[in-house]
Wavefront OBJ file of the C-alpha trace (Angstrom):
o trace
v 20.884 -7.620 21.822
v 18.698 -5.444 19.395
v 16.170 -7.305 17.503
v 16.268 -6.751 14.458
v 12.272 -6.970 13.262
v 11.580 -3.900 15.367
v 10.487 -0.942 13.216
v 10.455 1.813 16.075
v 10.449 5.033 14.323
v 10.234 3.674 10.523
v 7.130 4.893 8.081
v 5.032 1.985 6.260
v 2.702 3.084 3.626
v 0.670 -0.137 3.139
v -1.699 0.087 0.107
v -4.760 -2.140 -0.010
v -4.777 -1.541 3.878
v -8.915 -1.220 5.122
v -8.853 -5.084 5.455
v -7.549 -8.824 4.365
v -4.151 -8.723 4.370
v -3.309 -4.883 4.253
v -4.770 -4.602 7.647
v -2.921 -7.723 9.047
v 0.585 -6.134 8.002
v -0.860 -3.134 9.433
v -1.166 -4.338 12.663
v 1.608 -6.229 12.626
v 4.077 -3.519 11.814
v 2.642 -1.261 13.907
v 3.102 -3.621 16.947
v 6.853 -4.115 16.170
v 6.861 -0.079 16.085
v 6.106 1.486 12.799
v 3.999 4.386 12.333
v 1.805 2.995 9.039
v -0.159 4.586 6.745
v -3.195 2.322 5.593
v -4.946 3.262 2.378
v -7.478 2.332 0.717
v -10.570 3.342 -1.993
v -12.981 1.726 1.131
v -11.819 5.579 3.619
v -14.084 4.283 6.206
v -12.071 0.741 6.248
v -9.045 1.951 6.391
v -10.189 4.868 9.677
v -11.330 1.521 11.317
v -8.350 -0.243 10.743
v -6.550 2.272 12.182
v -8.722 3.423 15.117
v -8.517 -0.130 16.269
v -4.551 -0.156 15.811
v -4.589 2.678 17.660
v -6.886 1.538 20.282
v -3.733 -1.054 20.749
v -1.447 1.474 21.496
v 0.352 1.424 18.089
v -0.075 4.557 15.567
v -2.173 4.170 12.660
v -3.480 6.418 9.721
v -5.885 5.799 7.645
v -6.441 8.006 3.938
v -8.144 7.724 1.070
v -6.581 6.973 -2.947
v -7.828 5.203 -5.400
v -5.074 2.915 -7.163
v -6.889 3.205 -10.678
v -5.703 7.080 -10.662
v -2.003 7.367 -11.377
v -1.614 11.221 -10.346
v -3.499 9.820 -6.699
v -1.005 6.756 -6.143
v 2.002 9.300 -6.411
v 0.121 11.734 -4.918
v 0.343 9.240 -1.643
v 3.871 8.435 -0.996
v 4.711 12.280 -2.079
v 1.939 12.832 0.908
v 3.244 10.789 3.178
v 6.745 11.354 3.194
v 5.803 15.209 3.386
v 3.869 14.708 6.245
v 6.661 12.335 8.346
v 9.655 13.664 6.719
v 10.805 10.665 5.813
v 9.265 7.065 4.794
v 10.977 3.476 5.371
v 8.592 0.899 3.734
v 5.988 0.307 0.411
v 3.620 -2.615 1.021
v 2.102 -3.261 -2.621
v -0.470 -4.897 -1.703
v -3.032 -2.995 -3.098
v -4.637 -5.531 -6.119
v -7.620 -7.849 -7.353
v -9.574 -9.167 -10.194
v -13.047 -9.585 -11.334
v -13.808 -13.433 -11.459
v -17.088 -12.962 -13.486
v -15.168 -11.118 -16.043
v -11.625 -12.072 -15.663
v -12.409 -15.765 -17.464
v -10.335 -17.575 -20.092
v -7.629 -16.361 -22.918
v -10.530 -16.503 -25.435
v -13.049 -14.670 -22.790
v -11.683 -11.390 -20.957
v -12.111 -8.502 -23.360
v -9.506 -6.009 -23.480
v -10.718 -3.704 -21.202
v -11.325 -5.695 -18.353
v -7.921 -7.084 -18.793
v -6.475 -3.439 -19.071
v -7.982 -2.410 -16.314
v -6.716 -5.638 -14.245
v -3.134 -4.260 -14.889
v -3.918 -0.749 -13.686
v -4.839 -2.792 -10.463
v -1.972 -4.654 -9.919
v 0.868 -4.148 -11.911
v 0.873 -0.110 -12.997
v -0.522 0.437 -9.338
v 2.677 -0.775 -7.642
v 5.277 1.084 -10.842
v 3.448 3.933 -9.848
v 3.907 4.019 -6.206
v 7.446 2.548 -6.558
v 8.807 5.263 -9.100
v 7.371 8.184 -6.084
v 9.131 5.962 -3.218
v 12.433 5.257 -4.784
v 13.351 9.304 -4.827
v 12.631 9.049 -1.476
v 14.053 6.230 -0.185
v 17.256 7.116 -2.488
v 17.641 10.544 -0.367
v 17.907 8.529 2.585
v 20.392 5.462 1.408
v 17.918 2.953 2.670
v 14.112 1.962 2.310
v 12.408 -1.377 1.789
v 9.586 -2.269 -0.668
v 7.292 -5.730 -0.817
v 5.066 -6.617 -3.306
v 2.100 -9.226 -2.908
v 1.932 -11.703 -5.980
v -0.112 -14.827 -5.919
v 1.075 -18.573 -6.407
v -1.443 -18.781 -9.626
v 1.062 -16.699 -11.847
v 3.080 -19.874 -11.131
v 0.978 -22.545 -11.818
v -1.703 -21.180 -13.967
v -5.808 -21.596 -13.318
v -8.208 -22.578 -15.348
v -9.813 -18.387 -14.992
v -8.427 -15.512 -13.908
v -5.932 -15.190 -16.798
v -6.102 -11.438 -16.522
v -4.546 -11.221 -12.591
v -1.944 -14.158 -12.894
v -0.133 -12.940 -15.820
v -0.201 -9.200 -14.083
v 0.649 -10.369 -10.239
v 3.520 -12.344 -12.392
v 4.517 -8.996 -14.285
v 4.810 -7.848 -10.892
v 7.000 -11.211 -9.496
v 9.915 -9.782 -12.618
v 9.596 -6.247 -11.885
v 10.217 -6.589 -8.343
v 13.734 -8.657 -9.179
v 14.678 -5.512 -11.491
v 13.956 -3.111 -9.043
v 16.483 -5.132 -7.000
v 18.414 -5.517 -9.400
v 18.222 -1.582 -10.141
v 18.611 -0.329 -6.612
v 20.108 -2.833 -3.940
v 23.200 -1.542 -4.457
v 22.028 2.031 -3.153
v 20.297 1.010 -0.019
v 17.130 -0.632 -1.392
v 15.968 -3.543 -0.720
v 12.375 -5.121 -2.919
v 11.473 -8.362 -2.265
v 7.600 -9.688 -2.670
v 4.938 -12.440 -0.663
v 4.070 -15.021 -2.650
v 0.441 -15.875 -0.982
v -1.700 -18.864 -1.322
v -5.374 -19.081 -0.484
v -5.959 -16.932 2.232
v -8.940 -17.325 4.225
v -9.583 -13.640 4.706
v -12.830 -12.096 5.858
v -14.784 -12.633 2.096
v -13.336 -15.628 1.111
v -14.372 -17.245 4.009
v -17.990 -15.607 3.349
v -17.382 -16.669 -0.069
v -16.391 -20.258 0.058
v -18.376 -23.413 -1.099
v -17.873 -26.183 1.680
v -17.307 -28.339 -1.621
v -13.852 -25.638 -1.979
v -13.161 -25.795 1.653
v -12.198 -28.882 1.557
v -10.666 -29.355 -1.716
v -7.837 -26.467 -0.490
v -6.629 -29.129 2.091
v -6.226 -31.447 -0.872
v -3.519 -28.824 -1.754
v -1.742 -28.159 1.086
v 0.442 -29.828 3.623
v -0.024 -28.205 6.678
v -2.774 -29.023 8.950
v -4.684 -25.697 8.685
v -5.739 -22.849 6.175
v -3.779 -19.246 5.339
v -5.285 -16.628 6.995
v -4.094 -12.365 6.943
v -1.316 -12.528 9.182
v 0.159 -14.958 7.409
v 0.684 -13.545 4.909
v 1.232 -10.438 7.385
v 4.512 -11.361 9.712
v 6.408 -12.615 6.333
v 5.925 -9.362 4.983
v 6.841 -7.684 7.998
v 10.059 -9.947 8.050
v 10.808 -9.026 4.829
v 10.429 -5.701 5.551
v 12.277 -5.313 8.506
v 16.429 -5.481 8.847
v 16.302 -8.866 9.804
v 16.045 -9.618 6.363
v 18.657 -7.434 5.005
v 20.432 -9.737 2.888
v 17.278 -11.029 1.224
v 16.396 -8.917 -2.193
v 15.087 -9.797 -5.298
v 13.609 -12.648 -3.776
v 10.478 -14.094 -3.199
v 8.630 -16.041 -0.088
v 5.973 -18.625 -0.994
v 3.448 -18.654 2.344
v 0.681 -21.737 0.511
v 0.910 -23.894 3.324
v 3.331 -26.354 1.075
v 1.010 -25.566 -1.816
v -0.988 -25.161 -4.273
v -0.281 -28.627 -5.575
v -1.282 -30.034 -8.629
v -4.479 -31.854 -8.781
v -2.880 -35.218 -9.504
v -0.650 -34.842 -6.402
v -2.825 -33.410 -4.525
v -5.202 -36.916 -5.435
v -2.113 -38.867 -4.492
v -1.418 -37.355 -1.352
v -5.790 -37.243 -0.304
v -5.830 -41.459 -0.657
v -2.287 -41.874 0.641
v 0.070 -42.302 -2.148
v 3.212 -41.181 -0.535
v 1.959 -43.045 3.173
v -0.397 -43.367 5.774
v -4.158 -41.728 4.530
v -4.112 -38.191 5.604
v -6.959 -37.477 7.817
v -8.900 -34.211 7.099
v -8.156 -31.571 9.913
v -11.042 -30.648 12.605
v -13.566 -28.150 11.845
v -11.987 -25.425 14.233
v -8.368 -25.739 11.961
v -10.377 -25.644 8.593
v -11.716 -22.272 9.489
v -9.629 -20.967 12.354
v -10.633 -17.605 14.369
v -10.009 -14.643 11.974
v -8.765 -10.822 13.480
l 1 2 3 4 5 6 7 8 9 10 11 12 13 14 15 16 17 18 19 20 21 22 23 24 25 26 27 28 29 30 31 32 33 34 35 36 37 38 39 40 41 42 43 44 45 46 47 48 49 50 51 52 53 54 55 56 57 58 59 60 61 62 63 64 65 66 67 68 69 70 71 72 73 74 75 76 77 78 79 80 81 82 83 84 85 86 87 88 89 90 91 92 93 94 95 96 97 98 99 100 101 102 103 104 105 106 107 108 109 110 111 112 113 114 115 116 117 118 119 120 121 122 123 124 125 126 127 128 129 130 131 132 133 134 135 136 137 138 139 140 141 142 143 144 145 146 147 148 149 150 151 152 153 154 155 156 157 158 159 160 161 162 163 164 165 166 167 168 169 170 171 172 173 174 175 176 177 178 179 180 181 182 183 184 185 186 187 188 189 190 191 192 193 194 195 196 197 198 199 200 201 202 203 204 205 206 207 208 209 210 211 212 213 214 215 216 217 218 219 220 221 222 223 224 225 226 227 228 229 230 231 232 233 234 235 236 237 238 239 240 241 242 243 244 245 246 247 248 249 250 251 252 253 254 255 256 257 258 259 260 261 262 263 264 265 266 267 268 269 270 271 272 273 274 275 276 277 278 279 280 281 282 283 284
């Protein structure tokens, strides 16, 4: 029986592909048979990730692009389609924020607000509008966007990031509705707190511990958890999923009151602290 998760012969573009979630997604898709193009402003990082994938028997290329440059975003898609003759999967993964500037509603300046929307929402739109004509001509294609749990629950900081990712969530449904009958699926993956190498480096011990008050699994999330979800949504195995968001957040985030109730055992026996190797599992 043919495994519909296989991606043999398909070409995938992953933005923000140099490290973290993008790199994990690229490696997993390459293991499934796809040719992956890792696009990132960090050209050295994208090339290093591509070289590691190729060394493991996959097929990958690293390219540089600037997510803040509309022409560069659209040029990336056009160049890849021209190089390979088709483009089957787009993972709009690039995005982020500046935690010291993206604060509360009355604290954020206009320039930061606009740039964070460029980084997260607008680059998604620019890449999508570039790839849609290609996919429509092919009669098929899959787009997967990365959003965030903060867009659903609200946070005490990062109002622009959460708002921009909330816009991406809505945008995902619009693309699905408008182009689904023409063979294009558009879905989103909604990560909780994922222990990327950078996150592990900057998180305090108290913050790591508080993470486990907000999830219902025995370990923290790692980039591969998101990569596998993206690969599934992009594959034919998810052929009847369109306009949806899959949350990969370890059963969280929970409200602060609910998290405390879970910690003290209000819902049953007290939940023990996970062992250290599960708090910080090995990262690829």
